[in-house]
N, CA, C and O atoms as a Tinker XYZ file with bonds, in Angstrom:
   320  protein
     1  N     33.909000   -6.022000  -17.281000    73     2
     2  CA    33.223000   -5.195000  -18.113000    64     1     3
     3  C     32.259000   -4.383000  -16.895000    63     2     4     5
     4  O     31.337000   -4.997000  -16.358000    81     3
     5  N     32.555000   -3.040000  -16.549000    73     3     6
     6  CA    31.301000   -2.613000  -15.316000    64     5     7
     7  C     29.901000   -2.171000  -16.063000    63     6     8     9
     8  O     29.599000   -1.115000  -16.620000    81     7
     9  N     29.306000   -3.157000  -15.897000    73     7    10
    10  CA    27.983000   -3.105000  -16.528000    64     9    11
    11  C     27.152000   -2.111000  -16.130000    63    10    12    13
    12  O     26.672000   -1.307000  -16.929000    81    11
    13  N     26.913000   -2.092000  -14.822000    73    11    14
    14  CA    26.532000   -0.986000  -14.024000    64    13    15
    15  C     26.606000    0.263000  -13.673000    63    14    16    17
    16  O     25.844000    1.228000  -13.725000    81    15
    17  N     27.966000    0.013000  -13.200000    73    15    18
    18  CA    28.714000    1.315000  -12.675000    64    17    19
    19  C     29.018000    1.592000  -11.103000    63    18    20    21
    20  O     30.027000    1.783000  -10.424000    81    19
    21  N     27.760000    1.524000  -10.905000    73    19    22
    22  CA    28.307000    1.790000   -9.672000    64    21    23
    23  C     27.401000    0.971000   -8.546000    63    22    24    25
    24  O     26.495000    0.317000   -9.064000    81    23
    25  N     27.484000    0.885000   -7.049000    73    23    26
    26  CA    26.421000   -0.106000   -6.127000    64    25    27
    27  C     24.903000    0.577000   -6.367000    63    26    28    29
    28  O     23.859000   -0.022000   -6.625000    81    27
    29  N     25.076000    1.764000   -6.230000    73    27    30
    30  CA    23.662000    2.693000   -6.068000    64    29    31
    31  C     22.907000    2.156000   -7.699000    63    30    32    33
    32  O     21.737000    1.816000   -7.873000    81    31
    33  N     23.791000    2.215000   -8.521000    73    31    34
    34  CA    22.987000    1.385000   -9.568000    64    33    35
    35  C     22.644000    0.289000   -9.754000    63    34    36    37
    36  O     21.540000    0.021000  -10.230000    81    35
    37  N     23.606000   -0.675000   -9.385000    73    35    38
    38  CA    22.924000   -2.083000   -8.908000    64    37    39
    39  C     21.555000   -2.132000   -8.081000    63    38    40    41
    40  O     20.589000   -2.840000   -8.367000    81    39
    41  N     21.625000   -1.488000   -7.294000    73    39    42
    42  CA    20.643000   -1.433000   -6.231000    64    41    43
    43  C     19.245000   -0.931000   -6.945000    63    42    44    45
    44  O     18.181000   -1.540000   -6.830000    81    43
    45  N     19.418000    0.256000   -7.685000    73    43    46
    46  CA    18.389000    0.602000   -8.265000    64    45    47
    47  C     18.089000   -0.468000   -9.048000    63    46    48    49
    48  O     17.135000   -1.144000   -8.664000    81    47
    49  N     18.733000   -0.856000  -10.195000    73    47    50
    50  CA    18.272000   -1.895000  -11.322000    64    49    51
    51  C     17.690000   -3.195000  -10.573000    63    50    52    53
    52  O     17.014000   -4.000000  -11.214000    81    51
    53  N     17.981000   -3.403000   -9.108000    73    51    54
    54  CA    17.415000   -4.940000   -8.792000    64    53    55
    55  C     16.304000   -4.490000   -7.448000    63    54    56    57
    56  O     15.951000   -5.305000   -6.595000    81    55
    57  N     15.835000   -2.964000   -7.478000    73    55    58
    58  CA    15.206000   -2.820000   -6.980000    64    57    59
    59  C     15.251000   -3.002000   -5.380000    63    58    60    61
    60  O     14.171000   -3.256000   -4.848000    81    59
    61  N     16.346000   -2.904000   -4.591000    73    59    62
    62  CA    16.405000   -3.076000   -3.212000    64    61    63
    63  C     17.687000   -1.819000   -2.827000    63    62    64    65
    64  O     18.630000   -1.472000   -3.538000    81    63
    65  N     17.294000   -1.326000   -1.432000    73    63    66
    66  CA    17.999000   -0.479000   -1.067000    64    65    67
    67  C     19.746000   -0.457000   -0.695000    63    66    68    69
    68  O     20.564000    0.461000   -0.634000    81    67
    69  N     19.867000   -2.373000   -0.431000    73    67    70
    70  CA    21.181000   -2.919000   -0.483000    64    69    71
    71  C     21.490000   -4.380000   -1.040000    63    70    72    73
    72  O     20.752000   -5.329000   -0.772000    81    71
    73  N     22.549000   -4.490000   -1.776000    73    71    74
    74  CA    22.350000   -5.891000   -2.353000    64    73    75
    75  C     22.590000   -6.961000   -1.260000    63    74    76    77
    76  O     22.547000   -8.087000   -1.755000    81    75
    77  N     22.774000   -6.960000   -0.235000    73    75    78
    78  CA    22.844000   -8.039000    0.517000    64    77    79
    79  C     21.394000   -8.263000    1.224000    63    78    80    81
    80  O     21.114000   -9.220000    1.946000    81    79
    81  N     20.538000   -7.200000    0.874000    73    79    82
    82  CA    18.997000   -7.859000    0.973000    64    81    83
    83  C     18.744000   -9.017000    0.029000    63    82    84    85
    84  O     18.171000  -10.017000    0.462000    81    83
    85  N     19.135000   -8.946000   -1.227000    73    83    86
    86  CA    19.098000   -9.801000   -1.977000    64    85    87
    87  C     19.692000  -11.246000   -1.946000    63    86    88    89
    88  O     19.291000  -12.133000   -2.700000    81    87
    89  N     20.580000  -11.399000   -1.106000    73    87    90
    90  CA    21.306000  -12.644000   -0.421000    64    89    91
    91  C     20.483000  -13.114000    0.543000    63    90    92    93
    92  O     20.298000  -14.321000    0.692000    81    91
    93  N     19.945000  -12.245000    1.246000    73    91    94
    94  CA    19.588000  -12.643000    2.537000    64    93    95
    95  C     18.018000  -13.525000    2.003000    63    94    96    97
    96  O     17.492000  -14.485000    2.565000    81    95
    97  N     17.654000  -12.946000    1.007000    73    95    98
    98  CA    15.971000  -13.301000    0.876000    64    97    99
    99  C     16.647000  -15.124000    0.019000    63    98   100   101
   100  O     16.160000  -16.254000    0.012000    81    99
   101  N     17.872000  -14.556000   -0.546000    73    99   102
   102  CA    17.747000  -16.245000   -1.315000    64   101   103
   103  C     18.089000  -17.082000   -0.057000    63   102   104   105
   104  O     17.604000  -18.207000    0.055000    81   103
   105  N     18.712000  -16.694000    0.665000    73   103   106
   106  CA    19.477000  -17.240000    2.055000    64   105   107
   107  C     17.859000  -18.530000    2.463000    63   106   108   109
   108  O     17.616000  -19.734000    2.556000    81   107
   109  N     17.135000  -17.094000    2.581000    73   107   110
   110  CA    15.836000  -18.226000    3.383000    64   109   111
   111  C     15.186000  -19.281000    2.216000    63   110   112   113
   112  O     14.668000  -20.346000    2.551000    81   111
   113  N     15.273000  -18.897000    0.981000    73   111   114
   114  CA    14.468000  -19.787000    0.161000    64   113   115
   115  C     15.753000  -20.969000    0.267000    63   114   116   117
   116  O     15.311000  -22.118000    0.276000    81   115
   117  N     16.936000  -20.887000    0.330000    73   115   118
   118  CA    17.932000  -22.095000    0.213000    64   117   119
   119  C     17.611000  -23.019000    1.366000    63   118   120   121
   120  O     17.169000  -24.165000    1.441000    81   119
   121  N     18.045000  -21.978000    2.355000    73   119   122
   122  CA    17.635000  -22.752000    3.712000    64   121   123
   123  C     16.637000  -22.014000    4.759000    63   122   124   125
   124  O     16.830000  -21.108000    5.570000    81   123
   125  N     15.131000  -23.013000    4.298000    73   123   126
   126  CA    14.065000  -22.460000    5.051000    64   125   127
   127  C     14.321000  -23.180000    6.673000    63   126   128   129
   128  O     14.807000  -24.271000    6.970000    81   127
   129  N     13.744000  -22.015000    7.590000    73   127   130
   130  CA    13.564000  -23.023000    9.078000    64   129   131
   131  C     12.156000  -23.960000    8.852000    63   130   132   133
   132  O     11.017000  -23.718000    8.452000    81   131
   133  N     12.789000  -25.009000    9.274000    73   131   134
   134  CA    11.538000  -26.197000    9.360000    64   133   135
   135  C     10.424000  -25.761000   10.516000    63   134   136   137
   136  O     10.824000  -25.421000   11.629000    81   135
   137  N      9.219000  -25.785000   10.245000    73   135   138
   138  CA     8.229000  -25.210000   11.534000    64   137   139
   139  C      8.123000  -26.462000   12.060000    63   138   140   141
   140  O      8.345000  -27.564000   11.557000    81   139
   141  N      7.726000  -26.113000   13.228000    73   139   142
   142  CA     7.662000  -27.510000   14.250000    64   141   143
   143  C      6.079000  -27.279000   14.733000    63   142   144   145
   144  O      5.579000  -28.279000   15.250000    81   143
   145  N      5.422000  -26.378000   14.661000    73   143   146
   146  CA     4.087000  -26.576000   15.149000    64   145   147
   147  C      3.365000  -25.737000   14.297000    63   146   148   149
   148  O      3.894000  -25.151000   13.352000    81   147
   149  N      1.880000  -25.629000   14.659000    73   147   150
   150  CA     1.422000  -24.676000   13.528000    64   149   151
   151  C      1.017000  -23.664000   13.461000    63   150   152   153
   152  O      0.213000  -23.263000   12.619000    81   151
   153  N      1.692000  -22.815000   14.687000    73   151   154
   154  CA     1.884000  -21.584000   14.558000    64   153   155
   155  C      3.079000  -21.199000   13.824000    63   154   156   157
   156  O      2.869000  -20.332000   12.976000    81   155
   157  N      4.156000  -21.570000   13.914000    73   155   158
   158  CA     5.214000  -21.473000   12.880000    64   157   159
   159  C      4.942000  -21.656000   11.540000    63   158   160   161
   160  O      5.345000  -20.839000   10.712000    81   159
   161  N      4.112000  -22.930000   11.135000    73   159   162
   162  CA     3.591000  -22.581000    9.706000    64   161   163
   163  C      2.928000  -21.814000    9.215000    63   162   164   165
   164  O      2.898000  -21.670000    7.993000    81   163
   165  N      2.093000  -20.995000   10.190000    73   163   166
   166  CA     1.331000  -20.057000    9.819000    64   165   167
   167  C      1.995000  -18.976000    9.637000    63   166   168   169
   168  O      1.578000  -18.146000    8.829000    81   167
   169  N      3.078000  -18.784000   10.302000    73   167   170
   170  CA     4.373000  -17.630000   10.510000    64   169   171
   171  C      4.947000  -17.877000    8.724000    63   170   172   173
   172  O      5.173000  -16.776000    8.220000    81   171
   173  N      5.184000  -18.959000    7.819000    73   171   174
   174  CA     6.190000  -19.669000    6.957000    64   173   175
   175  C      5.045000  -18.879000    5.828000    63   174   176   177
   176  O      5.563000  -18.579000    4.752000    81   175
   177  N      4.038000  -18.639000    5.934000    73   175   178
   178  CA     3.065000  -18.101000    4.928000    64   177   179
   179  C      3.340000  -17.036000    3.944000    63   178   180   181
   180  O      3.366000  -16.965000    2.716000    81   179
   181  N      3.552000  -16.168000    5.020000    73   179   182
   182  CA     4.283000  -14.738000    3.913000    64   181   183
   183  C      5.316000  -14.832000    3.291000    63   182   184   185
   184  O      5.364000  -14.203000    2.233000    81   183
   185  N      6.431000  -15.585000    3.678000    73   183   186
   186  CA     7.713000  -16.224000    2.904000    64   185   187
   187  C      7.427000  -17.085000    1.812000    63   186   188   189
   188  O      7.777000  -16.819000    0.662000    81   187
   189  N      6.842000  -18.043000    2.112000    73   187   190
   190  CA     5.918000  -18.838000    0.887000    64   189   191
   191  C      5.507000  -17.942000   -0.549000    63   190   192   193
   192  O      5.661000  -18.213000   -1.739000    81   191
   193  N      4.942000  -16.811000    0.119000    73   191   194
   194  CA     4.040000  -15.918000   -0.734000    64   193   195
   195  C      5.253000  -15.134000   -1.625000    63   194   196   197
   196  O      5.170000  -14.795000   -2.806000    81   195
   197  N      6.121000  -14.994000   -0.933000    73   195   198
   198  CA     7.508000  -14.245000   -1.650000    64   197   199
   199  C      8.115000  -15.030000   -2.563000    63   198   200   201
   200  O      8.919000  -14.522000   -3.344000    81   199
   201  N      7.794000  -16.525000   -2.607000    73   199   202
   202  CA     8.555000  -17.396000   -3.642000    64   201   203
   203  C      8.014000  -16.956000   -4.585000    63   202   204   205
   204  O      8.804000  -16.949000   -5.529000    81   203
   205  N      6.878000  -16.499000   -4.898000    73   203   206
   206  CA     6.099000  -16.124000   -5.858000    64   205   207
   207  C      6.758000  -15.020000   -6.859000    63   206   208   209
   208  O      6.449000  -15.067000   -8.049000    81   207
   209  N      7.688000  -14.003000   -6.375000    73   207   210
   210  CA     8.418000  -13.082000   -7.150000    64   209   211
   211  C      9.476000  -13.748000   -7.843000    63   210   212   213
   212  O      9.935000  -13.283000   -8.887000    81   211
   213  N      9.993000  -15.063000   -7.205000    73   211   214
   214  CA    11.027000  -15.355000   -8.080000    64   213   215
   215  C     10.974000  -16.069000   -9.597000    63   214   216   217
   216  O     11.881000  -16.232000  -10.414000    81   215
   217  N      9.571000  -16.427000   -9.654000    73   215   218
   218  CA     8.936000  -17.326000  -10.714000    64   217   219
   219  C      8.679000  -16.285000  -11.752000    63   218   220   221
   220  O      7.967000  -15.341000  -11.410000    81   219
   221  N      9.175000  -16.314000  -13.034000    73   219   222
   222  CA     9.273000  -15.487000  -14.086000    64   221   223
   223  C      7.985000  -15.385000  -14.342000    63   222   224   225
   224  O      7.242000  -16.350000  -14.159000    81   223
   225  N      7.378000  -13.797000  -14.960000    73   223   226
   226  CA     6.235000  -13.589000  -15.470000    64   225   227
   227  C      6.088000  -13.756000  -16.756000    63   226   228   229
   228  O      7.075000  -13.544000  -17.461000    81   227
   229  N      4.876000  -14.159000  -17.357000    73   227   230
   230  CA     4.752000  -13.843000  -18.807000    64   229   231
   231  C      3.360000  -13.229000  -19.059000    63   230   232   233
   232  O      2.270000  -13.605000  -18.628000    81   231
   233  N      3.691000  -12.110000  -19.926000    73   231   234
   234  CA     2.911000  -11.284000  -20.300000    64   233   235
   235  C      2.564000  -11.078000  -21.950000    63   234   236   237
   236  O      3.422000  -11.407000  -22.770000    81   235
   237  N      1.169000  -10.478000  -22.428000    73   235   238
   238  CA     0.879000  -10.670000  -23.754000    64   237   239
   239  C      1.997000   -9.534000  -24.724000    63   238   240   241
   240  O      2.495000   -9.563000  -25.849000    81   239
   241  N      2.016000   -8.747000  -23.744000    73   239   242
   242  CA     2.688000   -7.110000  -24.391000    64   241   243
   243  C      3.284000   -6.441000  -23.416000    63   242   244   245
   244  O      2.835000   -6.267000  -22.283000    81   243
   245  N      4.724000   -5.902000  -24.029000    73   243   246
   246  CA     5.257000   -5.304000  -23.020000    64   245   247
   247  C      5.953000   -3.775000  -24.174000    63   246   248   249
   248  O      5.699000   -3.743000  -25.378000    81   247
   249  N      6.621000   -2.910000  -23.616000    73   247   250
   250  CA     6.754000   -1.814000  -24.667000    64   249   251
   251  C      8.228000   -2.247000  -25.106000    63   250   252   253
   252  O      8.711000   -1.426000  -25.885000    81   251
   253  N      9.107000   -3.372000  -24.798000    73   251   254
   254  CA     9.835000   -3.519000  -25.607000    64   253   255
   255  C      9.576000   -4.361000  -26.845000    63   254   256   257
   256  O     10.448000   -4.799000  -27.595000    81   255
   257  N      8.238000   -4.533000  -26.966000    73   255   258
   258  CA     7.946000   -5.355000  -28.428000    64   257   259
   259  C      7.237000   -4.135000  -29.281000    63   258   260   261
   260  O      6.810000   -4.308000  -30.423000    81   259
   261  N      7.188000   -3.230000  -28.775000    73   259   262
   262  CA     6.709000   -2.378000  -29.738000    64   261   263
   263  C      7.695000   -1.932000  -31.385000    63   262   264   265
   264  O      8.864000   -1.594000  -31.574000    81   263
   265  N      6.377000   -2.179000  -32.419000    73   263   266
   266  CA     7.204000   -1.847000  -33.312000    64   265   267
   267  C      7.159000   -0.600000  -33.792000    63   266   268   269
   268  O      6.103000   -0.185000  -34.270000    81   267
   269  N      8.462000    0.319000  -33.738000    73   267   270
   270  CA     8.722000    1.569000  -34.338000    64   269   271
   271  C      8.510000    2.080000  -35.844000    63   270   272   273
   272  O      7.918000    3.056000  -36.305000    81   271
   273  N      9.256000    0.993000  -36.445000    73   271   274
   274  CA     9.362000    1.432000  -37.971000    64   273   275
   275  C      8.540000    0.067000  -38.348000    63   274   276   277
   276  O      8.729000   -1.006000  -37.775000    81   275
   277  N      7.587000    0.281000  -39.416000    73   275   278
   278  CA     6.856000   -0.904000  -39.623000    64   277   279
   279  C      7.383000   -0.961000  -41.511000    63   278   280   281
   280  O      7.463000   -2.076000  -42.027000    81   279
   281  N      7.681000    0.237000  -42.328000    73   279   282
   282  CA     7.736000   -0.069000  -43.780000    64   281   283
   283  C      9.112000   -0.572000  -43.607000    63   282   284   285
   284  O      9.233000   -1.779000  -43.399000    81   283
   285  N     10.304000    0.263000  -43.668000    73   283   286
   286  CA    11.332000   -0.210000  -44.089000    64   285   287
   287  C     12.279000    0.035000  -42.702000    63   286   288   289
   288  O     12.738000    1.108000  -42.309000    81   287
   289  N     12.376000   -0.872000  -42.288000    73   287   290
   290  CA    13.517000   -0.427000  -40.833000    64   289   291
   291  C     14.743000   -0.510000  -41.720000    63   290   292   293
   292  O     14.920000   -1.136000  -42.765000    81   291
   293  N     15.670000    0.414000  -40.918000    73   291   294
   294  CA    17.121000    0.636000  -41.401000    64   293   295
   295  C     17.859000    0.527000  -40.298000    63   294   296   297
   296  O     17.401000    0.815000  -39.192000    81   295
   297  N     19.043000    0.111000  -40.481000    73   295   298
   298  CA    20.286000    0.560000  -39.168000    64   297   299
   299  C     20.588000    1.430000  -38.542000    63   298   300   301
   300  O     20.824000    1.569000  -37.342000    81   299
   301  N     20.587000    2.444000  -39.874000    73   299   302
   302  CA    20.910000    3.612000  -40.081000    64   301   303
   303  C     20.150000    4.506000  -39.067000    63   302   304   305
   304  O     20.745000    5.501000  -38.651000    81   303
   305  N     18.757000    4.222000  -38.579000    73   303   306
   306  CA    18.209000    4.761000  -37.670000    64   305   307
   307  C     18.625000    4.886000  -36.273000    63   306   308   309
   308  O     18.228000    5.862000  -35.637000    81   307
   309  N     19.466000    3.912000  -35.657000    73   307   310
   310  CA    19.850000    3.315000  -34.418000    64   309   311
   311  C     20.553000    4.841000  -34.392000    63   310   312   313
   312  O     20.988000    5.485000  -35.347000    81   311
   313  N     20.517000    5.179000  -33.035000    73   311   314
   314  CA    21.536000    6.224000  -32.456000    64   313   315
   315  C     22.964000    5.713000  -32.261000    63   314   316   317
   316  O     23.089000    4.571000  -31.817000    81   315
   317  N     24.217000    6.538000  -32.586000    73   315   318
   318  CA    25.472000    6.027000  -32.420000    64   317   319
   319  C     25.782000    6.721000  -31.359000    63   318   320
   320  O     26.884000    6.580000  -30.830000    81   319
C-alpha cells in the first residue's frame, strides 16, 4: 500500500524537509556523544531538550474529538 503517495507528502506529514533528518535525529538519541568536560555537557542541553519532542503529549480536547451528529448518528452521512 502506498499510504502517503510521494516522498514530498511523507516529508510534509512528518514536518521535515528530508526524511534523512528524522534518521539523524533518532541516531543522535540512540548513539549520544558522551561529554568529557563541563562545556561539552552544556552543549548537550539543547539535544536533551529536543528529547521532549519525542514524548507523546496529552491534551484535554482536540478537533478529532468533536461531536458532529449528536441526536441520531448514521453511517449514511459518511462521504463515499
